[in-house]
SEPA-657272 format. One record per residue: residue in three letters; x, y, z of N, C-alpha, C in turn. Coordinates in Angstrom, 2 decimals. Atoms other than C-alpha are relative to their C-alpha. Example, Ala and Ser with C-alpha at 12.3 -4.5 7.8 and 13.67 -1.06 7.14 Angstrom:
+------+---------+---------+---------+---------+---------+---------+---------+---------+---------+
! resn !    n_c1 !    n_c2 !    n_c3 !   ca_c1 !   ca_c2 !   ca_c3 !    c_c1 !    c_c2 !    c_c3 !
+------+---------+---------+---------+---------+---------+---------+---------+---------+---------+
!  ALA !    0.89 !   -1.19 !    0.00 !   12.30 !   -4.50 !    7.80 !    0.90 !    1.20 !    0.00 !
!  SER !   -0.82 !   -1.19 !   -0.06 !   13.67 !   -1.06 !    7.14 !   -0.77 !    1.09 !    0.73 !
+------+---------+---------+---------+---------+---------+---------+---------+---------+---------+
END
This chain:
+------+---------+---------+---------+---------+---------+---------+---------+---------+---------+
! resn !    n_c1 !    n_c2 !    n_c3 !   ca_c1 !   ca_c2 !   ca_c3 !    c_c1 !    c_c2 !    c_c3 !
+------+---------+---------+---------+---------+---------+---------+---------+---------+---------+
!  MET !    0.58 !    0.78 !   -0.83 !  180.24 !  174.46 !  159.42 !   -1.57 !    0.50 !   -0.16 !
!  SER !    1.41 !   -0.12 !    0.06 !  176.61 !  173.86 !  159.12 !   -0.73 !    0.26 !    1.54 !
!  LYS !    0.59 !   -0.49 !   -1.18 !  174.17 !  175.04 !  161.83 !   -0.26 !   -1.65 !    0.82 !
!  THR !    0.07 !    1.29 !   -0.56 !  173.40 !  171.40 !  162.42 !    1.19 !   -0.74 !    0.70 !
!  VAL !   -0.87 !    0.34 !   -0.55 !  176.62 !  170.24 !  162.86 !    0.60 !    0.91 !    1.53 !
!  GLN !   -0.43 !   -1.16 !   -1.39 !  177.75 !  173.56 !  165.32 !   -1.16 !   -0.80 !    1.38 !
!  ASP !    1.15 !    0.11 !   -0.81 !  174.06 !  172.48 !  167.20 !    0.70 !   -1.07 !    0.65 !
!  ALA !   -0.69 !    1.56 !   -0.59 !  175.52 !  168.72 !  167.61 !    1.19 !    0.40 !    0.82 !
!  LEU !   -1.12 !   -0.14 !   -0.99 !  178.69 !  169.83 !  168.93 !   -0.18 !    0.71 !    1.13 !
!  ASN !    0.35 !   -1.04 !   -1.64 !  177.20 !  172.42 !  171.57 !   -0.69 !   -1.45 !    0.84 !
!  GLU !    0.52 !    1.15 !   -0.90 !  175.25 !  169.26 !  172.61 !    0.92 !   -1.08 !    0.32 !
!  GLN !   -0.91 !    0.35 !   -0.35 !  177.97 !  167.44 !  172.67 !    0.91 !    0.22 !    0.89 !
!  MET !   -0.89 !   -0.86 !   -0.93 !  180.08 !  169.47 !  174.67 !   -0.53 !    0.03 !    1.32 !
!  LYS !    0.85 !    0.00 !   -1.25 !  177.31 !  169.96 !  177.22 !    0.06 !   -1.80 !    0.68 !
!  GLN !   -0.28 !    1.31 !   -0.62 !  177.31 !  165.96 !  177.50 !    1.38 !   -0.30 !    0.78 !
!  GLU !   -1.19 !   -0.03 !   -0.74 !  180.88 !  166.11 !  178.28 !    0.23 !    0.72 !    0.98 !
!  PHE !    0.13 !   -0.68 !   -1.20 !  180.40 !  168.67 !  180.87 !   -0.49 !   -0.97 !    1.04 !
!  TYR !    0.77 !    0.50 !   -1.18 !  178.10 !  166.73 !  182.35 !    0.57 !   -1.54 !    0.31 !
!  ALA !   -0.74 !    0.84 !   -0.16 !  180.30 !  163.56 !  182.19 !    0.94 !    0.24 !    0.93 !
!  GLY !   -1.08 !   -0.21 !   -0.92 !  182.77 !  165.53 !  184.03 !   -0.35 !    0.17 !    1.83 !
!  TYR !    0.85 !   -0.26 !   -1.19 !  180.15 !  166.54 !  186.89 !   -0.22 !   -1.47 !    0.61 !
!  LEU !    0.29 !    1.77 !   -0.98 !  178.99 !  162.81 !  187.29 !    1.46 !   -0.73 !    0.63 !
!  TYR !   -1.37 !    0.73 !   -0.79 !  182.82 !  161.67 !  187.70 !    0.29 !    0.53 !    1.55 !
!  LEU !   -0.34 !   -0.42 !   -1.31 !  183.26 !  164.35 !  190.29 !   -1.36 !   -0.45 !    1.04 !
!  SER !    0.93 !    0.56 !   -0.99 !  179.97 !  163.22 !  191.98 !    0.44 !   -1.28 !    0.08 !
!  MET !   -0.34 !    1.37 !   -0.47 !  181.28 !  159.99 !  191.96 !    0.85 !    0.28 !    0.94 !
!  SER !   -1.44 !    0.06 !   -0.76 !  184.68 !  160.80 !  193.29 !   -0.66 !    0.85 !    1.35 !
!  ALA !    0.60 !   -0.56 !   -1.33 !  182.77 !  162.91 !  196.06 !   -0.69 !   -0.99 !    0.74 !
!  HIS !    0.74 !    1.30 !   -0.78 !  180.65 !  159.58 !  197.21 !    1.17 !   -0.66 !    0.40 !
!  CYS !   -1.20 !    0.90 !   -0.51 !  184.02 !  157.74 !  197.31 !    0.66 !    0.39 !    1.21 !
!  SER !   -0.46 !   -0.45 !   -1.21 !  185.51 !  160.21 !  199.37 !   -0.85 !   -0.17 !    1.37 !
!  ALA !    0.90 !   -0.35 !   -1.14 !  182.60 !  160.62 !  201.78 !   -0.01 !   -1.71 !    0.50 !
!  SER !    0.22 !    1.18 !   -0.84 !  182.63 !  156.58 !  202.16 !    1.36 !   -0.56 !    0.11 !
!  ASN !   -1.68 !    0.35 !   -0.39 !  186.74 !  156.62 !  202.75 !    0.18 !   -0.85 !   -0.83 !
!  PHE !   -0.82 !    0.60 !    0.81 !  187.71 !  155.35 !  199.57 !    0.81 !    1.07 !   -0.93 !
!  PRO !   -0.76 !   -1.03 !    0.87 !  190.26 !  157.93 !  198.58 !    0.79 !   -0.40 !   -1.55 !
!  GLY !   -0.72 !    0.24 !    1.02 !  191.98 !  155.83 !  195.87 !   -1.28 !   -0.09 !   -1.26 !
!  PHE !    1.09 !   -0.33 !    0.71 !  188.60 !  155.55 !  193.87 !   -0.15 !    1.32 !   -0.28 !
!  ALA !    0.67 !   -1.63 !   -0.15 !  187.75 !  159.32 !  194.76 !    1.23 !    0.54 !   -1.04 !
!  LYS !   -0.71 !   -0.42 !    0.66 !  191.08 !  159.77 !  193.17 !    0.05 !    0.00 !   -1.50 !
!  TRP !    0.01 !    0.37 !    1.35 !  190.83 !  158.14 !  189.97 !   -1.04 !    0.55 !   -0.31 !
!  LEU !    0.97 !   -0.97 !    0.89 !  187.49 !  159.32 !  189.32 !   -0.01 !    1.84 !    0.27 !
!  ARG !   -0.25 !   -1.56 !    0.16 !  188.26 !  163.19 !  190.14 !    0.95 !    0.05 !   -1.33 !
!  ILE !   -0.93 !   -0.33 !    0.93 !  191.29 !  162.86 !  187.54 !   -0.92 !   -0.36 !   -1.48 !
!  GLN !    0.94 !    0.34 !    1.42 !  188.63 !  160.90 !  184.95 !   -0.81 !    1.20 !    0.08 !
!  ALA !    0.82 !   -1.02 !   -0.21 !  186.17 !  164.10 !  185.91 !    0.87 !    1.05 !   -0.72 !
!  GLN !   -0.85 !   -0.87 !    0.34 !  189.07 !  166.55 !  184.68 !    0.51 !   -0.44 !   -1.61 !
!  GLU !   -0.12 !    0.12 !    1.47 !  189.70 !  164.75 !  181.58 !   -1.43 !    0.07 !   -0.78 !
!  GLU !    1.20 !   -0.02 !    1.25 !  186.08 !  164.80 !  180.30 !    0.05 !    1.46 !    0.11 !
!  LEU !    0.35 !   -1.69 !    0.09 !  185.85 !  168.76 !  181.20 !    1.47 !    0.38 !   -1.08 !
!  GLY !   -1.04 !   -0.06 !    0.95 !  189.16 !  168.54 !  179.23 !   -0.81 !   -0.27 !   -1.51 !
!  HIS !    0.50 !    0.46 !    1.14 !  187.29 !  166.72 !  176.52 !   -1.36 !    1.31 !   -0.57 !
!  ALA !    0.73 !   -1.27 !    0.40 !  184.58 !  169.79 !  176.64 !    0.57 !    0.82 !   -0.71 !
!  MET !   -0.71 !   -1.15 !    0.65 !  186.96 !  172.32 !  176.01 !    0.40 !   -0.20 !   -0.93 !
!  ARG !   -0.38 !    0.40 !    1.64 !  188.49 !  170.44 !  172.99 !   -1.08 !    0.37 !   -0.89 !
!  ILE !    1.34 !   -0.30 !    0.81 !  184.97 !  170.91 !  171.78 !   -0.29 !    1.38 !   -0.57 !
!  TYR !    0.19 !   -1.68 !    0.01 !  184.79 !  174.47 !  172.73 !    0.94 !    0.47 !   -1.22 !
!  ASP !   -0.92 !   -0.73 !    0.68 !  188.13 !  175.32 !  171.23 !   -0.12 !   -0.65 !   -1.84 !
!  TYR !    0.10 !    0.64 !    1.33 !  187.18 !  173.36 !  167.91 !   -1.29 !    1.05 !   -0.69 !
!  LEU !    0.68 !   -1.17 !   -0.01 !  184.07 !  175.41 !  167.62 !    0.59 !    1.20 !   -0.41 !
!  GLU !   -0.87 !   -1.37 !    0.17 !  186.00 !  178.50 !  167.73 !    1.06 !    0.08 !   -1.01 !
!  ASP !   -0.75 !   -0.37 !    1.25 !  188.43 !  177.62 !  165.25 !   -0.65 !   -0.47 !   -1.17 !
!  ARG !    0.67 !    0.42 !    1.65 !  186.13 !  176.54 !  162.52 !   -0.97 !    1.05 !   -0.12 !
!  GLY !    0.80 !   -0.96 !    0.06 !  184.16 !  179.67 !  163.15 !   -1.61 !   -0.16 !    0.42 !
!  GLY !    1.43 !    0.29 !   -0.66 !  181.20 !  178.37 !  165.00 !   -0.14 !    0.48 !    1.18 !
!  ARG !    0.66 !   -0.74 !   -1.16 !  179.01 !  179.70 !  167.94 !    0.15 !   -1.07 !    1.34 !
!  VAL !   -0.08 !    0.82 !   -0.82 !  179.98 !  178.18 !  171.29 !   -1.38 !    0.53 !    0.77 !
!  LEU !    1.20 !    0.19 !   -0.51 !  176.52 !  177.69 !  172.92 !   -0.37 !   -0.87 !    1.49 !
!  LEU !   -0.30 !    0.76 !   -1.18 !  177.09 !  176.88 !  176.63 !   -2.05 !   -0.02 !    0.52 !
!  GLN !    1.05 !    0.33 !   -0.58 !  173.84 !  174.80 !  178.06 !   -0.06 !   -0.36 !    1.16 !
!  ALA !   -0.07 !    0.40 !   -1.47 !  172.41 !  173.97 !  181.36 !    0.01 !   -1.54 !    0.07 !
!  VAL !   -0.41 !    1.52 !   -0.18 !  174.09 !  170.56 !  182.53 !   -1.10 !   -0.34 !    1.17 !
!  PRO !    0.72 !    0.76 !   -1.25 !  171.70 !  168.31 !  184.82 !    1.03 !   -0.30 !    0.86 !
!  GLN !   -0.20 !    0.26 !   -1.38 !  172.46 !  167.91 !  188.14 !    0.50 !   -1.92 !    0.04 !
!  PRO !    0.07 !    1.59 !   -0.02 !  174.15 !  164.03 !  188.37 !   -0.42 !   -0.22 !    1.04 !
!  ALA !    0.66 !    0.26 !   -1.38 !  173.23 !  161.77 !  190.73 !    1.09 !   -0.04 !    1.04 !
!  THR !   -0.83 !   -0.23 !   -1.04 !  174.74 !  161.80 !  194.11 !    0.16 !   -0.92 !    1.18 !
!  GLU !   -0.41 !    1.72 !   -0.76 !  174.37 !  158.08 !  195.79 !    0.10 !   -0.72 !   -1.24 !
!  PHE !   -0.18 !    1.25 !    0.85 !  175.17 !  155.04 !  194.58 !   -0.26 !   -1.08 !    1.07 !
!  PRO !    0.34 !    1.49 !   -1.11 !  174.38 !  151.56 !  195.89 !    1.12 !   -0.54 !    0.51 !
!  SER !   -1.27 !    0.63 !   -0.57 !  177.92 !  150.40 !  196.23 !    1.14 !    0.37 !   -1.24 !
!  ILE !   -1.26 !   -0.57 !    1.05 !  181.42 !  151.09 !  194.42 !   -0.05 !   -0.84 !   -1.20 !
!  LEU !    0.06 !    0.48 !    1.42 !  180.65 !  148.27 !  191.80 !   -1.13 !    0.62 !   -0.38 !
!  GLY !    0.97 !   -1.19 !    0.70 !  177.46 !  150.01 !  190.95 !    0.34 !    0.95 !   -0.42 !
!  LEU !   -0.52 !   -1.04 !    0.54 !  179.15 !  153.28 !  190.89 !    0.69 !   -0.23 !   -1.53 !
!  PHE !   -0.52 !    0.28 !    1.16 !  181.46 !  151.81 !  188.36 !   -0.52 !   -0.76 !   -1.35 !
!  GLU !    1.01 !    0.37 !    1.04 !  178.76 !  150.16 !  186.51 !   -0.79 !    1.04 !   -0.69 !
!  GLN !    0.42 !   -1.34 !    0.52 !  177.34 !  153.51 !  186.09 !    0.78 !    0.30 !   -1.02 !
!  ALA !   -0.95 !   -0.22 !    0.92 !  180.48 !  154.45 !  184.80 !    0.18 !   -0.54 !   -1.17 !
!  GLN !    0.00 !    0.90 !    1.59 !  180.55 !  151.81 !  182.20 !   -1.02 !    0.55 !   -1.11 !
!  ASN !    1.17 !   -0.03 !    0.66 !  177.32 !  152.29 !  181.18 !   -0.01 !    1.44 !   -0.68 !
!  HIS !    0.48 !   -1.50 !    0.13 !  177.44 !  156.31 !  180.96 !    1.42 !    0.07 !   -1.77 !
!  GLU !   -1.05 !   -0.18 !    0.97 !  180.81 !  155.57 !  178.64 !   -0.60 !   -0.90 !   -1.30 !
!  ARG !    0.64 !    0.69 !    1.23 !  179.07 !  153.36 !  176.36 !   -1.14 !    0.85 !   -0.65 !
!  LYS !    0.93 !   -0.76 !    0.75 !  176.39 !  155.83 !  175.78 !    0.82 !    1.38 !   -0.57 !
!  VAL !   -0.87 !   -0.62 !    0.74 !  179.09 !  158.23 !  174.91 !    0.52 !   -0.11 !   -1.38 !
!  THR !   -0.44 !    0.76 !    0.91 !  180.38 !  156.03 !  172.60 !   -1.21 !    0.22 !   -0.96 !
!  GLY !    1.25 !   -0.38 !    0.87 !  177.09 !  156.26 !  170.93 !   -0.06 !    1.12 !   -0.64 !
!  MET !    0.54 !   -1.30 !   -0.14 !  176.70 !  159.82 !  171.15 !    1.47 !    0.40 !   -1.62 !
!  ILE !   -1.36 !   -0.47 !    1.08 !  180.29 !  160.38 !  169.03 !   -0.22 !   -1.12 !   -1.35 !
!  ASN !    0.34 !    0.77 !    1.23 !  179.23 !  157.66 !  166.68 !   -1.06 !    0.56 !   -0.62 !
!  HIS !    1.14 !   -0.88 !    0.53 !  176.05 !  159.42 !  165.95 !    0.54 !    1.38 !   -0.52 !
!  LEU !   -0.63 !   -1.07 !    0.43 !  178.16 !  162.65 !  165.43 !    0.70 !    0.03 !   -1.06 !
!  TYR !   -0.98 !   -0.05 !    1.06 !  180.51 !  161.30 !  163.15 !   -0.90 !   -0.40 !   -1.30 !
!  GLU !    1.44 !    0.44 !    0.93 !  177.22 !  159.97 !  161.02 !   -0.41 !    1.23 !   -0.46 !
!  LEU !    0.44 !   -0.92 !    0.17 !  176.10 !  163.22 !  161.39 !    0.51 !    1.06 !   -1.03 !
!  VAL !   -0.89 !   -0.56 !    1.00 !  179.21 !  165.00 !  159.82 !    0.08 !   -0.58 !   -1.52 !
!  ASP !   -0.24 !    0.82 !    1.15 !  179.27 !  162.27 !  157.12 !   -1.15 !    0.77 !   -0.95 !
!  GLN !    1.29 !   -0.27 !    0.65 !  175.66 !  163.43 !  156.09 !   -0.10 !    1.41 !   -0.22 !
!  GLU !   -0.16 !   -1.68 !    0.35 !  176.57 !  167.30 !  156.26 !    1.21 !    0.14 !   -0.59 !
!  LYS !   -1.34 !    0.04 !    0.48 !  179.74 !  166.45 !  154.30 !    0.80 !    1.17 !    0.45 !
!  ASP !   -0.76 !   -0.67 !   -0.75 !  181.59 !  168.21 !  156.78 !    1.49 !   -0.74 !    0.31 !
!  TYR !   -1.12 !    0.98 !   -0.13 !  184.66 !  166.14 !  156.06 !    1.27 !    0.81 !    0.84 !
!  ALA !   -1.18 !   -0.54 !   -0.89 !  186.95 !  168.58 !  158.17 !    0.28 !   -0.19 !    1.24 !
!  SER !    0.10 !    0.07 !   -1.35 !  185.63 !  167.42 !  161.15 !    0.35 !   -1.49 !    0.55 !
!  HIS !   -0.37 !    1.51 !   -0.28 !  186.45 !  163.75 !  160.54 !    1.34 !   -0.30 !    0.96 !
!  PRO !   -0.90 !    0.20 !   -0.82 !  190.04 !  164.07 !  162.14 !    0.01 !    0.58 !    1.44 !
!  PHE !    0.50 !   -0.40 !   -1.50 !  188.45 !  165.89 !  165.21 !   -0.52 !   -1.16 !    0.65 !
!  LEU !    0.41 !    1.15 !   -0.74 !  186.29 !  163.11 !  165.71 !    0.52 !   -1.20 !    0.14 !
!  GLU !   -0.57 !    1.07 !   -0.45 !  188.46 !  160.38 !  165.29 !    0.73 !   -0.05 !    1.48 !
!  TRP !   -0.74 !    0.20 !   -1.41 !  190.51 !  161.49 !  168.24 !   -1.28 !   -0.44 !    1.16 !
!  PHE !    1.01 !    0.20 !   -0.68 !  187.15 !  161.18 !  170.14 !   -0.43 !   -1.68 !   -0.10 !
!  LEU !    0.24 !    1.40 !    0.35 !  186.46 !  157.70 !  168.53 !    0.89 !   -0.77 !    0.84 !
!  THR !   -1.24 !    0.82 !   -0.56 !  190.05 !  156.51 !  169.61 !   -0.27 !   -0.12 !    1.76 !
!  GLU !    0.00 !   -0.18 !   -1.52 !  189.47 !  158.02 !  173.21 !   -0.92 !   -0.91 !    0.58 !
!  GLN !    1.17 !    0.16 !   -0.80 !  186.19 !  156.55 !  173.98 !    0.42 !   -1.80 !   -0.35 !
!  ILE !   -0.87 !    1.13 !   -0.48 !  188.14 !  153.02 !  173.26 !    0.57 !   -0.16 !    1.24 !
!  GLU !   -0.83 !    0.25 !   -1.40 !  190.21 !  153.58 !  176.18 !   -0.93 !    0.08 !    0.91 !
!  GLU !    1.09 !   -0.73 !   -0.96 !  187.21 !  155.12 !  178.10 !   -0.55 !   -0.98 !    0.36 !
!  GLU !    0.58 !    1.34 !   -0.19 !  185.34 !  151.76 !  177.71 !    0.86 !   -0.88 !    0.70 !
!  LYS !   -1.34 !    0.96 !   -0.82 !  188.46 !  149.88 !  178.49 !    0.06 !   -0.27 !    1.19 !
!  MET !   -0.16 !   -0.42 !   -1.44 !  189.16 !  151.44 !  181.37 !   -1.08 !   -0.28 !    1.16 !
!  SER !    1.40 !   -0.02 !   -0.92 !  185.58 !  151.39 !  182.86 !   -0.03 !   -1.58 !    0.00 !
!  THR !    0.45 !    1.28 !    0.06 !  185.22 !  147.92 !  181.87 !    1.18 !   -1.02 !    1.14 !
!  GLN !   -1.36 !    0.36 !   -1.16 !  188.70 !  147.00 !  183.96 !   -0.56 !   -0.01 !    1.10 !
!  VAL !    0.18 !   -0.35 !   -1.29 !  187.50 !  148.50 !  186.80 !   -1.19 !   -1.06 !    0.43 !
!  VAL !    1.00 !    0.57 !   -0.31 !  184.23 !  146.86 !  186.93 !    0.25 !   -1.60 !    0.29 !
!  GLU !   -0.24 !    1.01 !   -0.20 !  185.50 !  143.55 !  186.33 !    0.92 !   -0.47 !    1.29 !
!  SER !   -1.19 !    0.23 !   -1.07 !  188.36 !  143.78 !  189.02 !   -1.11 !    0.16 !    1.27 !
!  LEU !    0.76 !   -0.21 !   -1.32 !  185.36 !  144.84 !  191.51 !   -0.87 !   -1.32 !   -0.04 !
!  LYS !    0.65 !    1.11 !   -0.10 !  183.31 !  141.60 !  190.45 !    0.58 !   -1.10 !    0.48 !
!  LEU !   -0.87 !    0.56 !   -0.78 !  186.33 !  139.94 !  191.22 !    0.23 !   -0.20 !    1.09 !
!  ALA !   -0.23 !   -0.01 !   -1.57 !  186.92 !  141.21 !  194.62 !   -1.21 !   -0.34 !    0.61 !
!  GLY !    1.36 !    0.49 !   -0.55 !  183.01 !  140.52 !  195.34 !   -0.23 !    0.90 !    1.31 !
!  ASP !    0.04 !   -0.65 !   -1.17 !  182.47 !  140.98 !  199.10 !    0.80 !    0.30 !    0.90 !
!  HIS !   -1.04 !    0.08 !   -0.85 !  185.77 !  140.70 !  200.15 !    0.80 !    1.40 !    0.54 !
!  PRO !   -0.53 !   -1.21 !   -0.31 !  186.81 !  143.81 !  202.14 !    1.37 !    0.32 !   -0.35 !
!  GLY !   -1.76 !    0.00 !    0.38 !  190.75 !  143.38 !  201.70 !    0.26 !    0.22 !   -1.28 !
!  ALA !   -0.05 !   -0.33 !    1.58 !  190.14 !  143.08 !  197.82 !   -0.10 !    1.19 !   -0.04 !
!  ILE !    0.59 !   -1.03 !    0.45 !  188.12 !  145.93 !  197.58 !    1.37 !    1.06 !    0.78 !
!  LEU !   -1.27 !   -0.81 !   -0.61 !  190.69 !  148.01 !  199.94 !    1.29 !    0.01 !   -0.87 !
!  MET !   -1.22 !    0.07 !    0.83 !  193.57 !  146.71 !  197.79 !   -0.03 !    0.53 !   -1.51 !
!  LEU !    0.17 !   -0.77 !    1.51 !  191.78 !  147.99 !  194.43 !   -0.09 !    1.45 !    0.18 !
!  ASP !   -0.42 !   -1.32 !   -0.18 !  191.12 !  151.26 !  196.32 !    1.69 !    0.70 !   -0.09 !
!  ARG !   -1.90 !   -0.36 !    0.23 !  195.04 !  151.64 !  196.74 !    0.46 !    0.00 !   -1.30 !
!  GLU !   -0.94 !   -0.03 !    0.95 !  195.78 !  150.44 !  193.52 !   -0.84 !    1.26 !   -0.84 !
!  MET !    0.54 !   -0.73 !    1.20 !  193.36 !  152.85 !  191.59 !    0.68 !    1.52 !    0.85 !
!  GLY !   -0.24 !   -1.04 !   -0.62 !  194.63 !  155.66 !  193.87 !    1.73 !    0.44 !   -0.78 !
!  SER !   -1.28 !   -0.19 !    0.79 !  198.09 !  155.38 !  191.90 !   -0.17 !    0.85 !   -1.16 !
!  ARG !    0.10 !   -0.60 !    1.54 !  196.61 !  156.97 !  188.83 !    0.58 !    1.51 !    0.27 !
!  GLY !   -0.65 !   -1.20 !    0.14 !  198.27 !  159.82 !  187.64 !   -0.81 !    0.70 !   -1.49 !
!  PRO !    1.19 !   -0.84 !    1.42 !  196.47 !  162.48 !  184.92 !    0.61 !   -0.50 !   -1.05 !
!  ASP !   -0.49 !    0.45 !    1.29 !  196.88 !  161.28 !  181.53 !    0.60 !    1.06 !   -0.60 !
!  GLU !   -0.88 !   -1.02 !    0.64 !  199.70 !  163.11 !  179.39 !   -0.68 !    0.49 !   -1.23 !
!  ASP !    0.37 !   -0.28 !    1.06 !  197.79 !  162.86 !  176.39 !   -1.14 !    0.72 !   -0.13 !
!  ASP !    1.23 !   -0.83 !   -0.01 !  194.65 !  164.74 !  177.27 !    0.03 !    1.59 !    0.40 !
!  ASP !   -0.49 !   -1.58 !   -0.06 !  194.45 !  168.59 !  176.98 !   -1.16 !    0.60 !    1.23 !
+------+---------+---------+---------+---------+---------+---------+---------+---------+---------+
END
């Protein structure tokens, strides 16, 4: 593995840890706002993101690369509304998709073909991540300012269990 790929994977690992912190911060905000279902959904999402970071950690070690942990920026702690919060989550997932695409291009340039299967998992995962965040945003838009509809969505979001295919 080239140093360029190693550095890029370490950066992506940091971004995955940041995503975990962001979702955990969002979960705490929802808990404080008395939305336990949204809080649970976001906490599970945080755990998934931390799992993604550890997947990169393990891959770096498996390939003989060096794991270099970096400082993770503090995420936002206040959000204007539940809809605004999930719109931020949706935008974040789109950003992560762009980062994964860039990483895939980089391993091509570096002729690191062994990394293709590893990154394909992330490409597929991002399709699911964007789909889920978009569904939540669209549902919240449909709910509008109707408290009963938002509470119903909160209850529905609380029924999410941990995804079984994530490590």
